[in-house]
C-alpha positions in Angstrom: 14.5 13.5 0.8 13.1 11.3 -2.1 13.6 11.7 -5.8 11.5 9.9 -8.4 12.5 9.7 -12.0 9.5 10.3 -14.2 11.4 10.7 -17.4 14.9 11.1 -19.1 15.7 7.8 -17.4 17.6 5.7 -19.9 15.9 7.9 -22.6 16.5 11.4 -23.9 13.0 12.8 -23.5 10.4 13.4 -20.9 12.7 15.0 -18.4 11.0 15.2 -15.0 12.4 14.6 -11.5 10.0 14.9 -8.6 11.6 15.8 -5.2 9.9 15.3 -1.9 11.3 16.7 1.3 9.9 16.7 4.8 8.2 20.0 4.0 7.4 20.2 0.3 7.0 18.3 -3.0 8.2 19.9 -6.3 9.7 18.9 -9.7 12.6 19.8 -11.9 11.4 19.9 -15.5 8.2 18.5 -17.0 9.0 17.2 -20.4 7.0 15.4 -23.0 8.0 11.8 -23.9 8.9 11.5 -27.6 9.9 8.6 -29.7 8.2 5.2 -30.1 4.5 4.6 -29.4 5.5 2.7 -26.2 7.4 5.7 -24.9 4.8 8.3 -25.9 2.1 6.4 -24.0 3.8 7.7 -20.9 2.4 11.2 -21.7 -1.0 9.7 -20.8 0.1 8.3 -17.4 -0.6 11.2 -15.1 -0.9 9.2 -11.8 2.9 9.1 -11.1 3.1 12.9 -11.3 0.2 13.6 -8.9 -0.1 17.2 -10.3 -2.3 18.5 -7.5 0.4 17.6 -5.0 3.3 19.4 -6.8 3.9 22.8 -5.2 6.1 24.3 -7.9 8.1 23.4 -11.0 11.7 24.4 -11.9 12.2 24.4 -15.7 15.8 24.2 -16.9 14.9 25.3 -20.5 12.1 25.6 -22.9 12.6 22.6 -25.2 9.5 20.4 -25.3 11.3 17.4 -23.9 11.8 19.5 -20.7 8.6 21.5 -20.6 6.0 20.0 -22.9 3.8 18.4 -20.2 3.2 21.6 -18.2 -0.2 22.1 -19.9 -1.1 18.5 -19.0 -0.2 19.3 -15.3 -2.4 22.4 -15.3 -5.2 20.4 -17.0 -5.0 17.9 -14.1 -5.0 20.3 -11.2 -1.5 21.9 -10.8 -1.8 25.6 -10.1 1.6 26.5 -8.4 4.4 28.7 -9.7 6.7 27.7 -12.5 10.2 29.1 -12.2 12.5 29.7 -15.2 14.9 32.2 -16.6 13.7 35.3 -18.5 14.3 34.0 -22.0 12.8 30.6 -21.1 9.7 32.3 -19.9 9.2 34.0 -23.4 10.1 30.8 -25.3 7.7 28.7 -23.2 4.8 30.9 -24.4 5.4 30.1 -28.1 6.6 26.5 -27.7 3.7 25.3 -25.6 1.1 27.0 -27.7 2.6 25.4 -30.8 2.7 22.0 -29.1 -1.0 22.4 -28.2 -1.9 23.3 -31.8 0.0 20.2 -33.0 -2.0 18.0 -30.5 -5.3 19.4 -31.7 -4.4 19.1 -35.4 -3.2 15.5 -35.0 -6.3 14.5 -33.0 -8.6 16.0 -35.7 -6.7 14.1 -38.4 -7.0 10.8 -36.4 -10.7 11.3 -36.0 -11.2 11.8 -39.7 -9.3 8.6 -40.5 -11.4 6.7 -37.9 -14.6 8.1 -39.4 -13.6 7.1 -42.9 -12.9 3.6 -41.5 -16.4 3.4 -40.0 -14.9 3.5 -36.5 -15.8 5.7 -33.5 -14.0 9.0 -33.7 -12.8 9.3 -30.1 -9.2 10.6 -30.5 -8.5 13.5 -28.1 -5.5 15.8 -28.0 -3.1 15.4 -25.1 -4.0 18.9 -24.2 -5.5 22.0 -25.8 -4.6 25.6 -26.5 -6.6 26.7 -23.5 -4.4 24.4 -21.3 -1.2 25.9 -22.7 -2.5 29.4 -22.2 -3.3 28.6 -18.6 0.4 27.8 -18.0 1.5 31.4 -18.8 0.3 33.3 -15.7 2.1 30.7 -13.6 5.6 31.4 -15.0 7.9 33.4 -12.7 11.2 34.4 -14.2 14.6 34.8 -12.5 18.0 35.9 -13.7 21.2 33.9 -13.8 23.1 33.9 -10.5 20.0 35.2 -8.6 19.4 33.2 -5.4 15.7 32.7 -4.7 13.6 30.6 -2.3 10.4 29.1 -3.7 9.6 27.4 -0.4 10.8 27.3 3.2 14.2 25.5 3.5 14.8 25.5 -0.3 17.1 27.9 -2.2 17.8 27.8 -5.9 20.2 29.5 -8.3 20.2 29.3 -12.1 23.6 29.2 -13.9 24.1 29.4 -17.7 24.0 25.9 -19.2 25.2 27.2 -22.7 22.6 24.9 -24.4 19.9 27.2 -25.8 18.8 30.7 -25.1 18.0 30.9 -21.3 19.0 27.3 -20.6 20.0 26.8 -17.0 22.0 24.6 -14.7 20.0 24.3 -11.4 21.9 24.6 -8.1 19.4 23.4 -5.4 20.1 23.8 -1.7 17.7 21.9 0.6 17.7 22.2 4.4 16.3 19.1 6.0 16.8 17.8 9.6 19.3 20.5 10.4 21.5 19.7 7.4 21.9 21.5 4.0 22.2 19.2 1.0 23.2 20.6 -2.4 21.9 19.0 -5.5 22.9 20.1 -9.0 20.8 19.4 -12.1 22.8 20.0 -15.2 19.8 20.3 -17.5 21.2 20.0 -21.0 24.9 21.0 -21.1 25.8 23.0 -24.2 28.7 22.5 -26.5 31.6 25.0 -25.8 32.4 27.5 -28.6 29.1 27.1 -30.3 27.7 30.0 -32.2 25.4 32.4 -30.4 25.6 30.8 -26.9 28.0 31.5 -24.1 30.0 28.5 -22.8 28.4 26.5 -19.9 29.1 27.9 -16.4 31.4 26.0 -14.1 30.0 24.5 -10.9 32.4 23.4 -8.1 30.4 21.9 -5.3 27.6 19.3 -5.0 26.6 16.4 -2.9 24.5 14.9 -5.7 24.8 15.6 -9.4 22.1 14.7 -11.9 24.0 15.0 -15.2 22.8 14.7 -18.8 24.5 12.1 -21.0 23.0 12.4 -24.5 26.4 12.1 -26.2 28.1 10.1 -23.5 29.6 7.6 -25.9 30.9 9.9 -28.7 32.4 13.2 -29.5 31.3 15.8 -32.1 33.1 16.9 -35.2 34.9 20.2 -35.1 33.0 23.4 -35.9 34.9 24.1 -39.1 34.5 20.5 -40.3 30.8 20.7 -39.7 30.6 23.9 -41.6 32.4 22.3 -44.5 30.0 19.4 -44.5 27.1 21.8 -44.6 28.7 23.5 -47.6 29.1 20.0 -49.2 25.4 19.4 -48.8 24.6 22.7 -50.4 26.9 22.1 -53.3 25.5 18.6 -53.9 21.9 19.7 -54.2 22.6 22.9 -56.0 24.5 21.1 -58.7 21.7 18.6 -59.0 19.0 21.3 -59.1 17.4 19.9 -56.0 16.7 21.0 -52.4 18.6 20.7 -49.1 16.1 19.7 -46.4 17.2 20.6 -42.8 15.0 19.3 -40.0 15.8 21.7 -37.2 14.4 22.4 -33.7 12.8 25.9 -33.8 14.9 27.1 -30.8 18.7 27.4 -31.1 19.3 24.9 -33.8 17.5 26.9 -36.5 19.3 30.1 -35.4 22.7 28.3 -35.4 22.0 27.0 -38.9 21.1 30.6 -40.1 24.4 31.8 -38.5 26.3 29.0 -40.3 24.7 29.9 -43.6 25.7 33.5 -43.0 29.3 32.3 -42.5 29.1 30.3 -45.8 27.8 33.4 -47.6 30.8 35.4 -46.3 33.1 32.7 -47.7 31.4 32.6 -51.0 30.1 29.1 -50.5 26.4 29.9 -50.5 25.1 30.4 -54.1 23.5 33.9 -54.4 20.6 32.6 -56.4 19.8 29.7 -54.0 16.9 30.8 -51.7 16.8 29.8 -48.0 13.3 29.1 -46.8 12.7 29.3 -43.1 9.5 27.3 -43.1 8.5 27.4 -39.4 6.3 30.1 -37.9 7.6 29.0 -34.5 11.2 29.3 -35.5 10.5 32.8 -36.9 9.0 33.8 -33.6 11.9 32.2 -31.6 14.4 34.1 -33.7 12.8 37.4 -32.7 13.1 36.4 -29.0 16.9 35.8 -29.6 17.2 39.3 -30.9 15.2 40.6 -27.9 17.6 39.0 -25.4 20.9 40.1 -26.9 22.7 40.2 -23.5 22.3 36.4 -23.2 24.2 35.9 -26.4 28.0 35.3 -26.6 30.5 38.2 -26.9 31.3 37.5 -30.6 27.6 37.7 -31.6 27.1 40.9 -29.6 30.1 42.5 -31.4 28.6 41.6 -34.8 25.2 43.0 -33.8 26.7 46.3 -32.6 28.6 46.6 -35.9 25.3 46.3 -37.8 25.9 42.8 -39.0 23.0 40.4 -38.2 24.1 36.8 -38.5 20.4 35.7 -38.4 19.5 37.6 -41.5 20.4 36.5 -45.0 19.8 38.5 -48.2 18.2 35.4 -49.8 16.2 34.4 -46.7 12.4 33.9 -47.2 10.1 33.5 -44.3 7.2 31.1 -44.7 4.5 32.0 -42.2 1.4 30.5 -43.8 0.4 27.0 -45.0 0.2 28.4 -48.5 3.8 29.7 -48.3 4.9 26.2 -47.2 3.1 24.5 -50.1 4.6 26.8 -52.7 8.1 25.8 -51.6 7.6 22.3 -53.0 5.9 23.6 -56.1 9.1 25.4 -57.1 11.6 23.6 -59.4 14.7 25.6 -58.2 17.4 24.4 -55.9 16.8 25.7 -52.4 17.6 25.3 -48.7 14.6 24.5 -46.5 14.8 24.7 -42.7 11.8 23.4 -41.0 10.5 21.7 -37.9 10.3 19.3 -36.1 13.9 18.4 -35.6 13.2 14.7 -35.3 10.8 14.7 -38.2 7.9 13.4 -36.1 5.5 16.4 -36.5 5.1 19.6 -38.4 5.9 20.9 -41.9 9.1 18.9 -42.2 7.1 15.8 -42.9 5.7 17.4 -46.1 9.2 18.4 -47.3 10.5 14.9 -46.7 7.5 13.4 -48.6 8.3 15.7 -51.6 12.1 15.3 -51.5 13.3 12.3 -49.7 12.9 10.0 -52.7 14.9 12.4 -55.0 18.5 11.2 -55.6 19.8 14.7 -56.1 18.3 16.1 -52.9 20.0 16.1 -49.5 18.7 15.8 -46.0 20.9 17.3 -43.3 20.4 16.2 -39.7 21.9 18.7 -37.2 20.5 17.4 -33.9 20.0 14.3 -31.8 17.4 11.8 -33.2 15.6 10.0 -30.4 15.0 6.2 -30.8 11.7 5.5 -32.6 11.5 8.8 -34.5 11.4 9.0 -38.3 14.7 11.0 -38.1 16.4 8.2 -36.2 15.2 5.7 -38.8 16.6 7.7 -41.7 19.9 8.2 -39.8 20.1 4.5 -39.1 19.8 3.7 -42.8 16.2 2.9 -43.4 15.4 2.3 -47.1 11.8 3.5 -46.8 10.0 5.7 -44.3 6.2 5.8 -43.7 5.0 9.4 -44.1 1.3 10.3 -44.2 0.4 6.6 -44.7 2.7 6.4 -47.7 6.0 4.6 -48.0 8.7 7.0 -49.2 12.0 5.7 -50.5 15.1 7.2 -49.0 17.1 8.1 -52.1 18.3 11.6 -51.0 21.9 11.9 -49.7 21.8 11.9 -45.9 24.2 14.1 -43.9 24.5 13.8 -40.1 26.4 16.7 -38.7 26.6 16.4 -34.9 29.0 19.4 -34.8 25.9 21.6 -34.8 24.5 19.9 -31.7 23.6 22.1 -28.7 24.6 19.2 -26.5 28.2 18.7 -25.2 30.0 15.7 -26.6 31.7 13.0 -24.5 35.0 14.9 -23.8 33.1 18.1 -23.2 30.9 16.5 -20.6 34.0 15.2 -18.8 35.7 18.6 -19.0 32.6 20.2 -17.4 32.6 17.5 -14.7 36.2 18.1 -14.0 35.4 21.5 -12.3 33.6 19.8 -9.4 35.8 19.6 -6.3 33.5 17.5 -4.0 35.4 14.2 -3.7 32.5 12.1 -2.4 29.9 13.5 -4.8 27.4 11.0 -6.2 26.5 11.2 -9.9 23.3 10.1 -11.5 23.3 10.0 -15.3 20.0 11.1 -16.9 18.8 12.2 -20.3 20.6 9.6 -22.4 20.2 6.2 -24.0 21.5 3.3 -21.9 24.5 2.5 -24.2 25.7 6.1 -24.0 25.2 6.2 -20.2 27.1 3.0 -19.5 30.0 4.2 -21.6 30.1 7.6 -19.8 29.7 6.0 -16.4 32.7 3.8 -16.9 34.8 6.8 -17.9 33.7 8.8 -14.9 34.5 6.0 -12.5 37.9 5.5 -14.0 38.9 9.2 -14.3 37.3 10.6 -11.2 36.6 7.7 -8.9 33.1 8.9 -8.4 30.0 6.7 -7.6 27.8 6.7 -10.7 24.2 5.4 -11.0 22.0 5.1 -14.0 18.3 5.3 -12.8 15.4 3.7 -14.5 12.0 5.1 -15.4 9.8 5.4 -12.2 12.6 4.5 -9.8 12.6 6.3 -6.5 15.6 6.9 -4.3 16.2 8.4 -0.9 19.2 10.7 -0.4 21.2 11.7 2.7 24.3 13.8 2.9 27.6 12.0 2.8 26.0 8.5 2.4 25.0 6.3 -0.4 21.3 6.5 -1.2 19.4 4.4 1.2 16.5 3.2 -0.9 16.5 2.1 -4.5 13.1 0.9 -5.6 12.5 -0.6 -9.1 8.8 -1.0 -9.9 8.0 -4.2 -11.8 6.4 -2.0 -14.5 9.7 -0.3 -15.1 11.7 -3.5 -15.6 9.5 -5.6 -17.7 9.6 -5.0 -21.4 7.2 -6.0 -24.2 6.8 -9.8 -24.3 7.6 -10.3 -28.0 7.7 -14.2 -28.3 3.9 -14.7 -28.0 3.3 -11.9 -30.6 5.6 -13.7 -33.0 3.9 -17.0 -32.3 0.5 -15.5 -32.9 1.7 -13.9 -36.2 3.1 -17.3 -37.4 -0.2 -19.0 -36.6 -2.2 -16.4 -38.6 0.2 -16.6 -41.5 -0.1 -20.4 -41.6 -3.9 -20.1 -41.5 -3.9 -17.6 -44.4 -1.5 -19.8 -46.4 -3.8 -22.8 -46.0 -6.6 -20.8 -47.6 -4.6 -19.8 -50.7 -6.7 -21.9 -53.0 -9.9 -20.2 -51.9 -8.3 -16.7 -52.1 -7.4 -17.4 -55.8 -11.1 -17.9 -56.6 -11.9 -14.3 -55.6 -12.5 -11.5 -58.1 -9.5 -9.7 -59.6 -10.2 -6.6 -57.6 -10.4 -8.5 -54.4 -7.1 -10.3 -55.1 -5.5 -7.0 -55.9 -6.6 -5.6 -52.5 -5.2 -8.7 -50.8 -2.0 -8.3 -52.7 -1.6 -4.7 -51.4 -2.2 -5.9 -47.8 0.5 -8.6 -48.2 3.0 -6.1 -49.7 2.3 -3.8 -46.7 2.9 -6.7 -44.3 6.1 -7.5 -46.0 7.3 -3.9 -45.6 6.6 -4.1 -41.9 8.5 -7.4 -41.6 11.5 -5.7 -43.4 11.3 -2.9 -40.8 11.6 -5.4 -38.0 14.5 -7.1 -39.8 16.3 -3.8 -40.1 16.1 -3.2 -36.4 17.4 -6.6 -35.4 
């Protein structure tokens, strides 16, 4: 059988692994690529997927980096079944429709800017609401531990990944040439002992393991320490009369933050007169789905719910469902907590809240999830002094908190503990869904501690697997190994700067308004140069 890595290869987004046997072609996950412009261009490159030739999809969980290109597949000819757990099926409906809406709104905005510049308004959304709606009838749900066969010679079982509601580890049994090969795709492995979710299920046997590695190079803070840090952020902004801005993914992270604020309230660490705004219609809908699937939640949460205590409801919680509600939040002068999406600050209402609060010294911004390379959230976490939001440079003066203890991903030691349960001595491990530095660190630990063969695939690589042997083919397309050729770009920039400098005398003869316009362009160019320096 062959496996092609169409995403989550040395990155943490775009998860998709196309598997081709002697009888069928299918894929595990179909995620959207998120981050830098270069990475997001991959969303347009449909040819490697060949949607018409994919017979079915297996979706590990509903997060957009694992499911967000499904409408694009349907748009380009895929019409087969999409298998997922029951909660994932419900979450896909709201997440994909929201994603389509974002695509449409952003395309409309781009076209308005193009028209104002006198250019052709030809921006198109990646996909539309109708494409997302067309996905829904294709979704077929299955329960944890239920063995099912989507095609001859293929059997699949979902196990609880402990990541978000309905997240699954995929156990995949493939019969080929008289042999049965077992592949395990971890999906995203959850952090043990997190609020709401059960611990990840143990798996004991596999010939080939495809394992996430998001936090392969570091561990998380303890749960209590993270809760204390959240309380510190609340105290800081409350005492300064400012807002706490929390960029949070609508599914799981938002609910865990609500639960954490509930715990702070019980401890008397959440001021009674400090409102909590949940400014995300998507998160509000997702929270209702959490309530609907109570049996998927951990034992402690179920006990609380049976006792009539809902950790997802706060007496000072205010739901913002409309745009007008969202605007009013930043018109208020009171200290408040604002939970909004997206979690990486690259879309949605959170950008408005950052624009209004990021420059305020008394405000705080609390990051509670992974920030992919190239996203605004990652730039803030990495210490950027200014962030470009809605074509405006916003100073980063708010106090920034990064609390990885709320992550829905297992940390380094937790990943190794989960791996320890495997008993197949010659199992081969492929690290996916991680940045290269984290993967290399984790690979070294796995080799040292377990003596296993570990490979870190690249984008678009294709391998051929056979039981009990090293993979026989390892193809690296030239397009996957060549990066952007920076030196000629710098040389061209220097030439243009020298040319402009040589015309300085003529520029100074222009009118005052023309010189002011040039001055603004030079200032903007200087800001961009500073951004490059900060990344070097």
